[in-house]
C-alpha positions in Angstrom: 0.0 0.0 0.0 1.3 3.4 -0.9 1.5 6.2 1.7 -1.3 8.7 1.7 -0.4 12.2 0.6 -1.8 15.5 1.8 -3.8 16.1 -1.5 -5.7 14.1 -4.1 -3.0 14.3 -6.8 -3.5 14.4 -10.5 -6.0 11.6 -11.7 -4.3 11.1 -15.0 -0.8 10.7 -13.5 -2.2 8.3 -10.9 -3.9 6.3 -13.6 -0.7 6.1 -15.6 1.2 4.8 -12.6 -1.5 2.3 -11.8 -1.6 1.0 -15.4 2.1 0.7 -15.6 2.3 -1.3 -12.3 -0.5 -3.5 -13.5 1.2 -4.2 -16.9 4.5 -5.0 -15.1 2.9 -7.5 -12.8 1.0 -9.2 -15.6 4.2 -9.7 -17.6 6.2 -10.9 -14.6 9.2 -8.9 -15.8 11.2 -6.8 -13.5 13.8 -4.3 -14.6 13.2 -4.9 -18.3 14.6 -2.0 -20.4 11.7 -2.1 -22.8 9.2 -1.9 -20.0 11.1 0.9 -18.4 11.2 2.9 -21.6 7.5 2.5 -22.2 6.7 3.4 -18.6 8.9 6.4 -18.6 7.4 7.7 -21.9 3.9 7.4 -20.5 4.9 9.1 -17.3 6.6 11.9 -19.1 3.6 12.3 -21.4 1.3 12.4 -18.3 3.6 14.9 -16.6 3.7 17.1 -19.7 -0.1 17.0 -20.0 -0.4 17.9 -16.3 2.0 20.7 -16.7 0.0 22.0 -19.7 -3.2 21.8 -17.6 -1.7 23.5 -14.6 -0.3 26.2 -16.9 -3.8 26.9 -18.3 -5.3 27.0 -14.8 -2.5 29.2 -13.5 -3.1 31.6 -16.4 -6.8 31.7 -15.5 -6.0 32.4 -11.9 -3.5 35.1 -12.8 -6.2 36.7 -15.1 -8.7 36.6 -12.3 -6.1 38.2 -9.9 -5.4 40.9 -12.5 -9.2 41.6 -12.8 -9.4 41.8 -9.0 -6.5 44.2 -8.8 -8.1 46.4 -11.4 -11.4 46.4 -9.5 -9.6 47.2 -6.3 -7.8 50.1 -8.0 -11.1 51.4 -9.1 -12.6 51.1 -5.7 -9.6 52.8 -4.2 -10.0 55.7 -6.7 -13.7 56.0 -5.9 -13.0 55.9 -2.2 -10.4 58.7 -2.6 -12.9 60.8 -4.6 -15.6 60.2 -2.0 -13.2 61.3 0.8 -12.3 64.4 -1.1 -15.9 65.4 -1.7 -16.8 64.7 1.9 -14.0 66.9 3.0 -15.3 69.7 0.7 -18.8 69.2 2.1 -17.5 69.5 5.6 -15.6 72.7 4.8 -18.7 74.1 3.2 -20.8 73.1 6.2 -18.3 74.7 8.5 -18.3 78.0 6.5 -22.1 77.8 6.2 -22.4 77.5 10.0 -20.2 80.5 10.5 -22.2 82.4 7.9 -25.5 81.4 9.7 -24.1 82.6 13.0 -23.1 86.0 11.4 -26.5 86.3 9.8 -28.2 85.6 13.1 -26.2 88.3 14.8 -27.1 90.7 12.0 -30.8 89.8 12.1 -30.7 90.3 15.9 -29.2 93.8 15.4 -31.7 94.7 12.7 -34.6 93.5 14.9 -33.4 95.7 17.7 -33.1 98.7 15.3 -36.6 98.0 14.0 -38.0 97.8 17.5 -36.3 101.1 18.4 -37.7 102.7 15.2 -41.2 101.5 16.1 -40.9 102.8 19.6 -39.6 106.2 18.4 -42.5 106.3 15.9 -45.0 105.6 18.7 -43.6 108.1 21.1 -46.2 110.7 20.1 -49.1 108.3 20.4 -51.8 109.0 23.0 -54.6 106.6 24.0 -58.0 107.6 25.1 -60.0 105.1 27.2 -63.7 105.0 27.6 -64.6 107.0 24.5 -68.1 105.8 23.2 -68.0 103.8 20.0 -68.5 105.8 16.8 -68.1 109.1 18.7 -65.3 110.0 16.3 -67.5 109.7 13.2 -66.0 109.3 9.8 -62.9 111.5 10.4 -61.2 110.4 13.6 -58.2 112.9 13.1 -60.5 115.9 13.0 -62.4 114.6 16.0 -59.2 114.2 18.0 -58.0 117.7 17.2 -61.4 119.2 18.3 -61.4 117.1 21.4 -58.1 118.4 22.5 -58.7 122.0 21.4 -61.9 122.2 23.5 -59.5 122.0 26.5 -57.3 124.8 25.1 -57.4 126.7 28.4 -55.8 123.7 30.2 -53.6 122.5 27.3 -50.8 124.7 26.0 -50.7 123.6 22.4 -48.3 124.8 19.8 -49.3 126.8 16.7 -48.5 123.7 14.6 -50.7 121.3 16.5 -51.8 118.6 14.2 -53.2 115.0 14.7 -51.4 112.9 12.1 -53.6 109.9 12.4 -56.2 108.3 14.7 -57.9 104.9 14.9 -59.5 102.4 17.2 -57.8 99.2 18.4 -58.6 96.5 17.6 -60.1 97.4 14.3 -63.0 95.0 14.6 -66.1 96.4 16.3 -66.9 94.9 19.7 -70.2 93.0 20.4 -73.2 94.9 21.9 -72.7 95.7 25.6 -68.9 95.4 25.5 -66.7 98.2 26.7 -65.7 100.7 24.0 -62.4 100.1 22.2 -59.4 102.3 23.0 -59.0 105.4 20.7 -55.4 106.2 19.7 -54.2 109.3 18.0 -50.7 110.5 17.1 -49.7 114.2 17.2 -47.1 115.7 15.0 -45.1 117.6 17.7 -43.8 115.9 20.8 -44.2 119.2 22.7 -48.0 118.9 22.1 -47.9 115.4 23.3 -46.2 116.4 26.5 -48.6 119.3 27.0 -51.6 117.0 26.5 -50.4 114.4 29.0 -49.5 117.1 31.5 -52.9 118.7 31.2 -54.6 115.3 31.6 -52.7 114.7 34.8 -53.7 118.1 36.1 -57.3 117.4 35.3 -57.2 114.1 37.3 -56.2 112.3 34.1 -59.5 113.1 32.4 -61.2 115.0 29.6 -64.8 115.2 28.6 -65.9 114.0 25.2 -67.9 116.4 23.1 -71.6 115.9 23.5 -71.0 113.5 26.4 -70.3 115.6 29.5 -70.8 112.6 31.8 -68.2 110.4 30.1 -64.7 110.6 31.6 -61.9 109.9 29.1 -58.5 109.1 30.5 -55.4 109.8 28.5 -52.0 108.2 28.7 -49.0 107.7 26.6 -49.1 104.4 24.7 -47.2 102.1 22.3 -50.2 101.0 20.1 
């Protein structure tokens, strides 16, 4: 019995050895030169064929390895490109974050300026509470001027006293039985505003509406 090897071996080469041994035993000849020549030629032919087969298989393996290397190179190139683009995106995101922070600061500053401008624009506003609904008629500015001018003895108005605009807040009329909406008007000159407020305080913060002597109308500076 032959010793077992680590692999299966080549089937053709094993068959050649087996046939050669079988023919030698059948002839009962040992060490014959003719037999040795025949056996060696078969063995060499089998070895050559095995070499040819192995060469073909090795070529196939090398071709597969070459293809794998090519694919790996492509994957490496794509990975490098992805990393580069990701780095660019991170840079843009970082710069975008800085820009957003800057814009937030600018918006905050602009909102503060707008709020200040609105407050300055409202500084000459005066609000009258308790004025009956529709008492101002269709021209609230003229009504406000007359209402203040009727108290001319108590209010030291300038020669340029003008009511720029007047309106109710909110604009929607209240339901029946509800308290009257506040009446707001804006004077042109801040000195007239101060004079009206000072007179209102002297008169216990009240004026009388024309045609309604029993109605007390309080005045105060407002933001509306």
